[in-house]
N, C-alpha and C positions, 0 to 999 in steps of 0.2 A: 176316744176309741182306739186311736193309733197306739197310744201308750199301753192299752190293754193288750194289743196284739204283741207288742214287745215283751210284755210280762209273760204271755203265754209261750213265746218262743224261748225266752230265757229259762222258764220253768221246765220246759221240755228238754232243753239242753242240759240243765242240771241233773235231771232224772237220768238222761242218757249217760252223763259222766259218772254218776253214782252207780248205776246198774252195770256199766261196763268195767267198773272198778278202776277207771282212769283217775279217780280222786283218791285212790288207796295208796297210802304211803308205802305199804309193802310192795305193790306193783311198781311203783316209781323206783324203789330201792333195787328191785329185781332188774329193772331196765338199766340202771347205772352200773350194776354189777355184771351185765350181759348174761344173766341167768335165764331169761325168759324172753320170748318173742312178743308177749301180750301187748305191751305198750308200743312197741315198734309197729305192730299191726294196726293199732288204733291211729297212731300218728301218720303212718303211711297211707291209710285210708282217707284221712283228713286231707293230706297233701294232694292225693289224686282227685278227690272230689272238689277241692279248692281250684285246682288247675282246670278241671272240666267246667266248673261254674264260671270262672273268669273268662274262659274262651267262649262259652255260651253267651255271656253278657256282651262281650266285644262284638260277636258276630250277629247277634239278633237285635241289637239296638234296644235292649230291654229297658223298661221304665221302672222307676222307684215306686214305693207305696204312695208317694205324693203325686205321681204322674210325670215327674221330671226324668230327663235322660240320665242314665247312669254313665258317668265317665270314669275310666280307670286310667289315671295318668302314669306315665313312665317315671320311675324313681331314679335318683342318682345312684350310681353303682360305686359306692365308697367302701372299699374293702376294710380299711382300718376301722372306720366307725362301726361297721357291721360286726367285725370281729370282736371289738371291745364290747359292744352291746350284747353280742351272743355269749361271750364269756361271763359277763356280769349276770345275765339272765340265767345261764346254766348253773352258775355258782349259787344263786339265790334259790333255784329250783332244787338243787341237790341238798342244800342246807335246810330248807323249809319243808321239803318233801311234797311241794305243790307249786304248780305254776298259777297264774292269775285266775283262770276259769274255775279250776277245782277248789280254789280257796273259798269262793262264795258257796260252792256246793257243800264243802265240808262244814262251813258255819251253818248253813241251812239244815245239815244233817245232825247238828247238835255238838260238833267238836269245837267247843268255844275257845280253846287255846289258840286256834288258827286266827282268832281276832288279832293277836299280837303280830302275826305274820302279815295279815291284811293291812294293819296299821303301818307296818314297815314298808309295805309295797306302795301304799298311798303317800307316805312321807318321801320315799325315793322318787316317785313321780312328780311330786311338788318340787323337790330340789332340782330335778332335771329341768322342769319348766323355768325355774329361776336361772339356771346356768346355761340354758340352751343357746341364747344369744352370744354368750361368751366362748362357746366351744368352736373349734375349727370346723369348717364345712368341708 
């Protein structure tokens, strides 16, 4: 039953991405050209909602779907690692015209060439998993 709720949330998220045009290559291109506010508005809304949700979880001692306490641990603040990761993510996003969430949405909408991009993202994640222990912390 829990997996079904995840499927419903994921389907809803995909519909929102598609209807808001967040999965549109044209909208992403507009954003990187600084031609339109559309994507910045979506991303800004997500950041604000994320901040509010994290603060709510921290202050209300919220429980997970399983009934366990939700813990949000502090992350290491490593500028170099974040800068390199951000640059790689941004380059991939600009080249592919989609970040990970919209890739699934685009495949679901019938844009099958995105499967190549999705395969590349999965391969990159796999390679990172292999190299993670060898990377400086």
